[in-house]
C-alpha positions as CSV (number, residue, x, y, z in Angstrom):
1,X,-37.5,148.9,-47.7
2,X,-40.5,150.9,-48.2
3,X,-38.2,153.3,-49.5
4,X,-36.6,150.2,-51.8
5,X,-40.1,150.1,-52.7
6,X,-41.5,153.2,-54.0
7,X,-38.0,154.3,-55.8
8,X,-37.0,150.4,-57.3
9,X,-39.9,151.9,-59.0
10,X,-39.5,154.7,-60.4
11,X,-42.2,157.4,-58.9
12,X,-40.9,158.6,-55.6
13,X,-44.4,160.0,-53.3
14,X,-45.7,163.6,-53.2
15,X,-45.9,165.6,-50.2
16,X,-49.7,167.5,-50.4
17,X,-49.4,170.3,-51.1
18,X,-53.4,171.4,-50.4
19,X,-55.6,171.2,-46.9
20,X,-54.5,167.7,-44.4
21,X,-57.4,165.7,-45.9
22,X,-58.2,161.8,-45.9
23,X,-59.0,162.4,-49.4
24,X,-55.6,164.1,-49.9
25,X,-53.5,160.9,-49.0
26,X,-56.4,158.5,-50.4
27,X,-55.6,160.8,-54.1
28,X,-51.3,159.9,-53.6
29,X,-52.2,156.8,-53.7
30,X,-54.3,155.9,-56.1
31,X,-51.6,157.9,-58.5
32,X,-48.7,155.2,-57.0
33,X,-51.3,152.3,-58.2
34,X,-51.7,153.8,-61.6
35,X,-48.2,153.9,-61.8
36,X,-47.8,151.0,-61.1
37,X,-45.3,152.0,-58.2
38,X,-47.8,149.7,-56.7
39,X,-49.1,146.3,-57.4
40,X,-51.4,143.4,-55.8
41,X,-49.4,142.7,-52.5
42,X,-46.9,145.5,-52.5
43,X,-46.8,146.9,-48.4
44,X,-47.4,150.9,-48.0
45,X,-45.5,152.3,-45.8
46,X,-46.0,152.9,-42.5
47,X,-48.1,154.8,-41.7
48,X,-45.5,157.8,-40.2
49,X,-43.3,158.0,-42.8
50,X,-46.5,157.8,-45.2
51,X,-47.8,161.2,-43.5
52,X,-44.2,162.6,-43.6
53,X,-44.1,161.7,-47.4
54,X,-47.2,163.1,-48.0
55,X,-46.6,166.5,-45.5
56,X,-50.5,165.8,-44.1
57,X,-50.9,164.5,-40.3
58,X,-51.1,161.0,-39.3
59,X,-55.7,161.1,-38.3
60,X,-55.4,161.7,-41.8
61,X,-53.3,158.9,-43.1
62,X,-55.3,156.2,-40.8
63,X,-59.2,158.0,-42.0
64,X,-57.3,157.3,-45.8
65,X,-56.3,153.7,-45.0
66,X,-59.9,152.9,-42.6
67,X,-62.1,153.8,-46.6
68,X,-59.5,151.7,-48.5
69,X,-59.7,148.9,-46.6
70,X,-63.5,148.9,-46.6
71,X,-63.0,149.6,-50.0
72,X,-61.0,146.3,-50.7
73,X,-58.3,148.3,-51.8
74,X,-55.9,147.8,-49.4
75,X,-55.3,145.4,-46.3
76,X,-54.1,146.0,-42.5
77,X,-53.0,142.9,-40.9
78,X,-51.9,144.2,-36.6
79,X,-48.6,143.2,-34.5
80,X,-45.3,142.8,-35.7
81,X,-43.2,141.1,-38.6
82,X,-43.3,140.3,-42.0
83,X,-46.8,139.6,-42.0
84,X,-48.1,143.4,-40.4
85,X,-48.8,146.5,-41.6
86,X,-50.5,147.7,-44.8
87,X,-51.0,146.0,-47.8
88,X,-52.2,146.5,-51.5
89,X,-55.0,144.0,-51.7
90,X,-56.9,142.3,-54.9
91,X,-60.3,144.6,-55.1
92,X,-62.9,141.7,-53.5
93,X,-65.2,141.5,-56.0
94,X,-68.2,141.8,-54.1
95,X,-66.7,145.3,-52.3
96,X,-66.7,146.5,-56.2
97,X,-69.5,145.2,-56.6
98,X,-71.4,147.4,-53.0
99,X,-69.3,150.5,-54.1
100,X,-71.2,149.9,-58.0
101,X,-74.3,149.4,-56.0
102,X,-74.4,152.2,-54.4
103,X,-73.5,154.8,-56.1
104,X,-76.4,153.5,-58.9
105,X,-78.9,154.0,-56.2
106,X,-77.7,156.7,-55.0
107,X,-77.2,158.4,-58.2
108,X,-80.9,158.0,-59.6
109,X,-80.0,157.6,-63.0
110,X,-83.2,157.5,-65.4
111,X,-85.2,154.4,-66.6
112,X,-84.0,155.1,-69.7
113,X,-80.3,155.7,-69.0
114,X,-80.4,151.9,-66.8
115,X,-82.4,150.4,-70.3
116,X,-80.3,151.6,-72.2
117,X,-77.2,150.1,-69.5
118,X,-79.1,147.5,-69.4
119,X,-79.7,146.4,-72.7
120,X,-76.3,146.7,-74.0
121,X,-74.7,145.1,-71.4
122,X,-76.5,141.8,-71.2
123,X,-76.9,142.4,-75.2
124,X,-73.3,140.7,-74.9
125,X,-73.4,138.6,-71.6
126,X,-75.4,136.8,-73.7
127,X,-73.8,136.2,-76.7
128,X,-70.4,135.5,-74.8
129,X,-72.9,132.8,-72.8
130,X,-74.7,131.3,-75.9
131,X,-70.6,130.7,-77.1
132,X,-68.8,129.5,-73.9
133,X,-71.1,128.5,-71.2
134,X,-70.2,125.1,-69.8
135,X,-72.2,122.7,-68.0
136,X,-71.7,123.8,-64.7
137,X,-72.9,127.8,-65.7
138,X,-75.3,126.9,-67.3
139,X,-76.7,124.3,-64.5
140,X,-76.2,127.9,-62.7
141,X,-78.8,129.3,-65.0
142,X,-81.5,127.2,-64.8
143,X,-81.5,126.5,-60.9
144,X,-82.9,130.0,-60.6
145,X,-85.7,129.6,-64.2
146,X,-85.9,126.2,-61.8
147,X,-86.7,128.7,-58.4
148,X,-89.1,130.6,-60.6
149,X,-90.8,128.2,-62.3
150,X,-92.4,127.2,-58.5
151,X,-95.7,126.9,-58.5
152,X,-96.9,129.6,-56.1
153,X,-93.3,131.2,-55.5
154,X,-93.6,134.6,-54.1
155,X,-92.6,138.3,-55.5
156,X,-90.0,138.4,-53.4
157,X,-88.2,135.0,-53.9
158,X,-88.9,135.3,-58.3
159,X,-87.6,139.1,-58.0
160,X,-84.0,137.5,-56.0
161,X,-84.4,134.3,-59.2
162,X,-85.2,137.2,-61.5
163,X,-81.4,139.1,-60.2
164,X,-79.7,136.2,-59.7
165,X,-80.9,135.0,-63.6
166,X,-79.2,137.4,-64.9
167,X,-76.3,137.7,-63.2
168,X,-75.3,133.6,-63.4
169,X,-76.1,134.6,-67.6
170,X,-73.0,137.0,-67.4
171,X,-71.5,135.1,-65.5
172,X,-72.0,132.2,-67.6
173,X,-69.6,134.6,-70.6
174,X,-66.7,134.0,-68.1
175,X,-66.9,138.1,-67.5
176,X,-66.4,138.6,-64.7
177,X,-66.8,142.6,-64.2
178,X,-70.3,142.1,-66.9
179,X,-71.3,140.3,-64.4
180,X,-70.4,142.6,-61.6
181,X,-71.8,145.9,-62.9
182,X,-75.1,143.5,-63.9
183,X,-75.3,142.6,-59.6
184,X,-75.1,146.1,-59.5
185,X,-78.0,147.3,-61.9
186,X,-79.5,145.3,-60.6
187,X,-79.4,144.8,-57.1
188,X,-79.7,149.3,-57.0
189,X,-83.2,147.6,-57.9
190,X,-84.5,145.4,-56.6
191,X,-87.0,147.2,-54.0
192,X,-88.3,149.9,-56.9
193,X,-88.9,146.7,-59.4
194,X,-90.9,145.1,-56.1
195,X,-92.9,147.7,-55.5
196,X,-93.4,148.6,-59.0
197,X,-94.4,144.7,-58.9
198,X,-97.1,145.7,-56.5
199,X,-98.9,148.7,-58.3
200,X,-99.5,146.1,-61.6
201,X,-102.8,144.8,-62.1
202,X,-102.2,141.4,-61.9
203,X,-98.1,140.6,-61.3
204,X,-99.0,136.5,-61.9
205,X,-99.9,137.4,-65.2
206,X,-97.1,139.7,-65.5
207,X,-94.1,136.9,-63.8
208,X,-95.4,134.3,-66.7
209,X,-94.6,136.4,-69.4
210,X,-91.3,137.5,-67.8
211,X,-90.4,134.0,-66.8
212,X,-91.5,132.9,-70.6
213,X,-89.1,135.1,-71.9
214,X,-86.1,134.1,-69.3
215,X,-86.8,130.1,-70.5
216,X,-85.8,132.2,-74.6
217,X,-82.4,133.0,-73.6
218,X,-82.1,130.4,-72.3
219,X,-83.7,128.1,-74.7
220,X,-81.7,130.4,-77.6
221,X,-78.0,130.4,-75.3
222,X,-78.5,126.0,-74.9
223,X,-78.9,126.4,-78.6
224,X,-75.6,128.4,-79.3
225,X,-77.5,130.8,-81.1
226,X,-75.8,134.6,-80.5
227,X,-78.6,136.5,-82.2
228,X,-81.2,134.7,-81.0
229,X,-80.0,135.1,-77.5
230,X,-79.6,138.8,-78.5
231,X,-82.4,139.3,-79.7
232,X,-85.0,138.3,-77.1
233,X,-82.6,139.2,-74.3
234,X,-83.3,143.1,-75.5
235,X,-86.9,142.9,-76.2
236,X,-86.9,141.1,-72.6
237,X,-85.8,144.2,-71.4
238,X,-87.5,146.2,-72.9
239,X,-90.5,144.7,-72.3
240,X,-89.7,145.0,-68.1
241,X,-89.2,148.2,-68.2
242,X,-92.5,149.4,-70.4
243,X,-94.6,146.5,-67.7
244,X,-93.3,147.8,-64.4
245,X,-94.1,151.5,-63.8
246,X,-92.3,153.8,-61.3
247,X,-88.5,152.4,-62.5
248,X,-87.1,155.8,-61.0
249,X,-89.1,157.6,-59.0
250,X,-86.9,154.8,-56.2
């Protein structure tokens, strides 16, 4: 049955002619996915069969499957019977976000790179949100605004609600990838933003300024004014980048 699966889809497994490492097994599985020979729900061959097909050790296969499972690419079920084995899974949003968050955090991109990326991404999100946001989406954005409006709100709570506000706008845009990318970038910067706030002369004043800008963005989205939503979003991101020192040191 496993052989039929791969043959029917037209892309045979190719033995690996390089050192038997788990990265090469991952490459081979990725090739099958990219070619369309493996799709969501398809079973992978058993470890022994896959090792034979690729000309690698079972240990390499086992390690590759562990990595892919941690990334949400495959799911494994023990036991025997129809539901047992390793299957291609729909990658959970959380797994993709975690991967992107770690990559952004470790790459230590320059502030200019991060700022320009956020501007392009969040301008698009705000434009789409202004045309697509429904009642529930607007309520989710407003919930974060209310959190930041709370008298005496702590910097930590404000910072988390600020991130959630921008992610909620991306979700209101109806684009899950926008949402995941926004969440990954913002959460990767959480600690550095918090530290930067603590180096500002008066964090409360800055928080008030940022919150006023948040309300401007929300008003434009509610009004369905795409140009204004994009404009105030870009102004807000540039203002925050200039007002918070040392973000690239994290």
